[in-house]
C-alpha positions as CSV (number, residue, x, y, z in Angstrom):
1,V,111.6,113.6,107.2
2,Q,109.6,110.4,108.7
3,L,106.1,109.7,107.4
4,V,104.0,107.6,109.5
5,E,100.5,106.7,108.1
6,S,97.3,105.5,110.1
7,G,93.7,104.8,109.2
8,G,93.8,101.7,107.6
9,G,91.6,98.6,108.3
10,L,89.1,96.2,107.1
11,V,85.9,97.6,105.4
12,Q,83.0,96.6,103.8
13,A,82.5,96.9,100.2
14,G,80.9,100.4,99.3
15,G,82.2,101.7,102.9
16,S,85.1,104.5,103.5
17,L,88.3,104.8,105.2
18,R,90.4,108.1,105.9
19,L,94.1,107.3,105.9
20,S,96.3,110.1,107.3
21,C,100.1,110.5,106.8
22,A,102.0,112.7,109.5
23,A,105.2,114.2,108.9
24,S,108.1,114.5,111.4
25,G,109.1,117.7,109.5
26,S,107.9,120.7,107.5
27,I,106.4,119.0,104.0
28,T,105.4,122.4,102.6
29,F,107.2,122.3,99.5
30,Y,107.1,119.0,98.8
31,H,104.9,117.2,96.6
32,V,102.9,114.6,98.3
33,G,101.5,111.3,97.2
34,W,99.7,107.8,98.3
35,Y,100.6,104.9,96.6
36,R,99.3,100.8,96.7
37,Q,100.7,97.8,96.6
38,A,98.8,94.7,96.4
39,P,100.2,91.1,96.7
40,G,102.0,89.8,93.6
41,K,101.7,93.1,92.1
42,Q,103.9,96.5,91.7
43,R,103.6,99.5,93.7
44,E,101.2,102.0,91.7
45,L,100.4,105.6,92.2
46,V,96.7,106.3,93.6
47,A,97.0,109.9,94.3
48,R,99.4,112.8,94.1
49,L,99.3,116.3,95.3
50,T,101.8,118.9,94.1
51,F,102.8,121.8,96.8
52,H,101.2,124.1,94.1
53,G,98.3,122.3,94.8
54,T,97.8,120.3,91.2
55,T,96.2,117.0,91.9
56,N,96.2,113.4,89.7
57,Y,94.8,110.2,90.4
58,A,94.6,106.8,89.0
59,D,91.9,106.2,86.7
60,S,90.6,103.1,89.1
61,V,89.8,105.8,91.9
62,K,88.9,109.2,90.2
63,G,85.5,110.5,91.4
64,R,86.3,108.0,94.6
65,F,89.2,109.2,96.4
66,T,90.1,112.5,97.4
67,I,94.2,113.5,98.2
68,S,94.5,116.6,100.9
69,R,97.0,118.1,102.9
70,N,97.5,120.2,106.2
71,N,100.6,121.9,105.8
72,A,99.9,123.7,109.4
73,E,99.9,120.0,110.8
74,D,102.5,118.5,108.3
75,T,99.7,116.0,107.2
76,V,98.4,114.3,104.2
77,Y,95.1,112.6,103.7
78,L,93.6,110.2,101.6
79,Q,89.6,110.1,101.8
80,M,88.7,106.8,100.3
81,N,84.8,106.8,99.1
82,S,82.9,103.9,97.4
83,L,85.9,101.4,98.3
84,K,86.0,98.0,96.4
85,P,87.5,94.9,97.1
86,E,90.3,95.4,94.4
87,D,91.1,98.4,96.3
88,T,92.7,95.8,99.1
89,A,96.2,96.6,99.4
90,V,99.1,98.1,101.4
91,Y,99.1,101.8,101.0
92,Y,102.2,104.1,101.1
93,C,102.5,107.3,102.0
94,N,105.5,109.6,99.9
95,A,106.9,112.9,100.0
96,E,108.9,114.3,97.5
97,L,111.2,117.2,97.5
98,V,112.6,118.3,93.9
99,F,115.4,121.1,93.9
100,G,118.1,121.8,91.2
101,L,118.8,118.6,89.3
102,G,117.6,116.2,92.4
103,K,115.4,115.3,94.4
104,E,114.6,113.7,98.2
105,D,112.4,110.9,98.4
106,Y,110.2,109.9,101.6
107,W,108.3,106.7,102.3
108,G,106.5,105.7,105.2
109,Q,105.5,102.2,106.4
110,G,102.4,101.3,104.7
111,T,98.8,100.6,106.4
112,Q,96.9,97.7,105.2
113,V,93.3,98.4,103.6
114,T,91.2,95.4,103.2
115,V,87.9,95.5,101.4
116,S,85.6,92.7,101.8
117,S,83.0,91.7,99.3
């Protein structure tokens, strides 16, 4: 599965962006997520959505970001509202298929989000 993110860009603090992640194949049974990596920092989980429909969010984005998916279009979204300068990072889409004792893990190339103060 190949993942391609889009929707990043430059936005002022308080603004909104919607990131999209298009998969090259079906991701219906995948857990999907968005991660981000700021300069000099480790990659961190932003939001995750299991194929059962369970979500979890980083504390720093709860109430501001929403992850969703459209299985018919094999696309994952991240709606980001009330953006803050500290949200500036490269955002990566992830798809994880868990089976038996193993898993398959796929990543997109990332999309830059810059929030100006």
